[in-house]
N, C-alpha and C positions, 0 to 999 in steps of 0.2 A: 504494500500500500504506500503511495506517495504521500509524504507529509503535506505537500502543497494542496492535496485534495481534501484535507481534513479541515473542517471549519473549527477554528479555535473558539472556545467558549468564553464569553464575557457577559456579565450581567449588568444591566443598567436600570432594571426596575426595582421596586421595593418589596418584592415577594419575600416570603420566609426563606431563610437560608436552607439550602438543599445539600445534604450529605449522602454520598453514595458509598456504602460499605461493600467490601469484596472479601470473599472467603473461598478457600478450597472446600471440597466436600468432606466434612467430618466434624463431629461434635467438638473435638479438641481444638479445631480451628475456629469454629463458629461461636461457641459459648463465650469465650473471652470478649467478643465484640458486643454481646447483648447489653451488659450494663451501661456502657457509654452511649450506645444507640438509644436505649430507653430514656436515658437522662436527657439526650438531645430532644427527643419527642416531647418529653414532659416540659421542656423549656420552650416549646412551641415551634420547633424546627421540623423540617420534612426529611424523613429517612427512608432510604430504599437499599436493598441488597442486590448484589449480582453474584451468582454462584452457579456451578454445574446444575443442569436441569434436574437431575435425580435428587438433588438436595433441596430443591425449592420448597417441598412440602414441609420439611423440618423448619425452615425459616418462617414460612407462613403460619405454622402452628404457634410460633412465638409472637405473632401479631404484626409482622413486617411485610411490606410489599417486596416481591422478589422477581428479578429478571434472570432468565437463563443465560449463562455465559461460560465459555471456556470448555475445556476437555471434560467429557463426562464418561467416567470409566465404565458404568454399566452399558452405555450405548455405544461407546467408541473403543471397547476393550479389544476388538479384533484389529484395530489399527496396527499396521505393520511396524511402525516405529515404536509404538507403545509395547508391543510384544517383544521386540528386540531389547528394549530397555529393561523390561521386567525379567527377561531371561538373564540379562547381565547382572541384575541385582541378585537374583536367586543363586547365581554362581559364586557370589562373594561370601566370605565367612560370616556366620550369623552372630558371632560373639565379639566383633570388633567394630570400629567406627566406619569401616569402608562402605558398608551398605548405606548408612545414613548420609555420608558425604556424597555418594553417587546419587542418591535419591534427591537430595537438595539441589545438586548441581544440574543433573540431567533431566529430572522430572519437574521439580518445583520451578527452578529458574530457566529450564529448557522448554520441554514440550508443553507443560501446563501454561507457562507464561505466554508462549507464542500463540496458543489457541485462545487465550483470554483477551489479548490486546485488541484485536479487531472487533470483538463483540463489545468490549467496554467503550471503544470509540463510537460505535453505532448507538449504544445506549446513551452515552453522554450527548450525542448530537440531538437526541430527542428529549432527554430528561434534564439536561443542563445543570449538572451539579456545580456547587460552589467549591467543594473540596471532596477529596476521596480519602476514605479511611480503610486501610487494608489489614487483614491478618498478615502478620509478618512473614508468613510462608507463601503468600500470594504475590508474585512479582509482576504480573501483568498490569495491575493497577498503577504501579510505580511508573512504568513506561507510558501508559496511557495518560496519566496526570502530567508527566513531563511534556508530552506532545501537546496536550491541551493547554499547557501553561496555567494550571491551577494547582494550589497547594495540596500536598498529600501527607497523611499521617499513618503511623504504624501502631498496632496494638500487640503487645507481647503475648504470644501463644506458644513459643518454642524457645528453649534456652539458647541453643547455638545460634539461631538466626537473629536473636535479639541482642547479641553481643557485637558491639562495634568492631572489635578486633578480629572477628571471624568473618567479616564481609568478603575477605579474599576468596572464600569458598566459591562464591558466585561471580567474581569479578570478570572472568572471561566471558561468561554468558551475558552479563549485563552490558559489557562493552559491545558485544555482537548485536544485541537488541537495540542499543542506543544508535549504533551506526545504521542499522536497518531502517530506523525511523527518522534519520536525519538529525539526531540530537548530538550536541557537542560531546567530545570524549570526556570520560570521567574514569581514568585508569584505576583509581583507588575505590571506586564505587561509594564514595562518601555521600553522594546525593541520595542514596537509599534512605538515609535518615536526615535529609536536608532540613525538614521543617519541624517535625514533632514526633516523638516516640513516647507512647503511653505505656509505662512499665508497671503494669498491675502485678506486683509480686511482693512477697514478704520481705521485711527488712533483713539485710545481711544475706539474702538468698543468692544474690548475684556474686559470683566469685570475684573478689577485689583485684585479682591478677588479670582479669579480662575486662577492660573498661567498657562502660556503656557509652553510647553516643552523647555528644554535648547537648543534644536536644531531648534527652531522656528525662522524664518526670516520674518519680516514684509515687505510686498510688496504691490505695487499699484494694486488694483483690475482693471482688464480690462474686463468689462462685455462683454460677448459673448452670443448672442441669435439668430443668423441668420444662420440657417442650410439650405443651398440651395439658391434658387433664390427669397426668400421673399423680398418684397419691401414695401415702405410706400404708403398707399392708396393715390390716387391723390387728394381726397377731403380734406385731411388734410391742404393742402396749402390754401384752401378757407374758413377755419373756421372763424366765426365772431370774431371781436376783443374783446374778453372777456376771462377770465381765462379758461383754458382747464384742466379738471380733467380726469385722466386716472384711470380706475378701473380694477383690475385683482385679481383672486384667485389662480393663479399659474397653474401648469400643473399636479400636483400629487394628490391633494385632492379636486380639484374644483368640481368634479361630486358628491362629498359627501354632498355638502351644496347648492343645487340649490336655496333654499329659500334666501340665502344671495345675490345672483344675483338680485332677485326681490326686496329685501329690499334696495339695492343700487339704483336701478332704481327708485323705488317709492320715495326714500328720495331726489333724486337729479334732477329728470326730470323737475321740475318747477323752479329750481334755475337758476340764471343768469350766467351759465357756459356752456361750451361745454363739454359734457360727452362722453367719449369713453370707452366702456366696452368690454373686451375680455373674451370669455368663454372656450378657449382652443381649440387645433387642433381637438380634438375629440368631441367638443361640437357642438350644433346646435343653432345658434342665433334665428332661427324661433320659437323655443320653448318659447322664452320670449315675443313673440307677436310683433305687430307693435309699433314703437317708434315715439315720437314727434320730431319735428325739433330741432336740437341741440344735439340729442342723437344718437350715433352710436354704434351698437353692432356687433362685429366681432369675428371670430374664434381666430385669432392670428395676432398680429402686432409686429414686432421686436421692442423691447423697446428702443434700442439704436437709432433707427431712429425716434421714436415717442417722446421721452423725451425732446428733444430740443424745442418742441412746447408746453410743459405742464407747469402747475403751481403747481400741487399737484398730489400725487399718493395715491389712496385708494387700499390697498393690504393686503395679507395674512401674510406679514412679512417673506416670504421665503428669505433665505440669498442672493440669486442672485438678486432678485428684490430689496431688501434693498440696496445692494451695487451699483446697477445700478442707483437707485434713488439718492443716495448720490453722486455718481460720476457726476451727473448733477445738484447738489445743490438743489434737490427737497425735500420738507417736505412730510410727510405721515400721513394718518389715517390708523391704522392697525386693522385687523380682523383676528387674528391668528386662525388657524384650528387645526394643529397637528405638530408632529415632533419638531424641534427646534424653530418653529415659535413664541410661547409665549416668549421664552427667547430673541429672536431677537426683538420682539415688545417692551418688557420692557427695553431693552438696548437702543433702539431708544428714548423711553420716557425719560430715564435718561439723554440722551445727548441733550434733548430739541428739537428734530427734528420730533417728531411724537406725535399724540394723540392715545391712546389705548382704544378700545372699547372691553370690556371683554365679554367672552362667556356668553350667556343668556341675554345680554343687547343690542343686535344688531337689533334695530328697525329702520325703515326709519327715524324716528325723531332723534334718537341718531346719526345716520350717517350724516344726514343733519346738525345737530348742530356742530358736530366735524369738518366737512368740513368748515363750516362758521368760526369757531374759528381759524383754521389753516390759512385760506385765509386772515382773518382780523387781524391776529397777526403777524407782520413782523419778530418777533424774531424766529419763526420756520424756515422761509426761510433763515434768516441770519445765523443761526447756521448750517443749512444744507450746505450753501455755504462755510462757514468756514471749514467744514470737507472736502468738495470738494477740496478746495484750499490746504489743508494739504495732501490730497491723491495725488495730482499732484507731490508733492515733493518726494514721495516714489520711490524707484527703481522698475522697471517694469519687464515684462517677460524676457527681455534680461538678466537681472541680475539673474533671476531664472534659465535660461538656463546655465549661467555661474556656478552657484552653482551645478547644476546637472552634468555638465561636470566634475567639480572638484570631485564630489562624485564618479562618475564612475572611475575616474583615481586613486583617493587616497584610496577609499573603507574604509573611516574612517568617524566618526561623524563630522559634520560641526556645531560647536557651535556658538551661538550668541556671540557678543563681551562682553556681560555682564554676560554670563552664567558660565564662567570659566570651569574648568574640572569637570563637574557634574559626580559623580562616577557611577550612574546607567546607563550612556550612554557609558561607556568604554566597549569594546567588551568582555574583560575578565570577566566582572562582571555579565553577563547575559547568 
């Protein structure tokens, strides 16, 4: 597509400010966007989402308008290039960073971004957004916003992609896309975080050795995981008076490791705890067979409704589950599977709020022993509660909405108070 053929968006009327949010297909990408999007709507602004077609229903159940955009795995899964990339991913070792780096570089910043950009440009031509807000893993919106010359913001949904020092992972792909759309070179990809990064994360969670962008603003995570009319099962209120352990392997990679579900059940079914295990909306609890009293296997239970009843979380260390656990002061036992989960798990260990069971060591015995240690050692819970108490003091989605309002009005980078005028974020420098 030639840049000269694209009508650049400029608003001259007094209509409400319009924010277009973009996300990859997945709860872990979408859910972190919901609190700031709702805060903008409550402030009187207009919000819409763009996402792969198969994910529109999830967005609409949360009350937002949604446009189909980008590569849609269920419909485009036979695409030759996609099949080639997925075969290459499957050939990489499952217990190292190679799969994650390949997925970020060649899928997120490659195929997915390429397919998203033209759709977003067409949507923007009709819908005329004043600013674009993207899940940090969705790169097409960044290029589209740069082409349209409107400000763009990112929302933290992934540890590696939210780290300013890790932008080199996608620099080659970003340079290629910028050149394809006639944008000025940006060899360091600093413009990925040019305007504003909303870092909804617990205090101290970010590794201080890996700096955030100068436009990053630390905000209070507001976990969201209730799409539609999901409720807390009635039997939760009648659980016996003993510690309740919740176990989940998330919604993205859980089907890849069915043996982990069995190891969790085998390790904890005879322990003096209430065990609640969820297998995901697409999972089938019956595949795990009948369970003894005190063990409940469900497809999906909203964590924010369940966590007030829990003492510990056994999980894959997905970012949304980690932040939800810490927002309730809950310690964890982590079984990272893929993506940024190993990074999150080890950060939780460094903060003293979790035990980490490494890949290849996940036996029923190791899970049972780790759960016992965390439940029997008050320090894990005390440190998780301390982080919870610090999280409460952070500004929340209303502040994020205010920053986005300012971004749309001023169209300039919004630096943190300690960032000063970082040269790579001045418009003239990139």
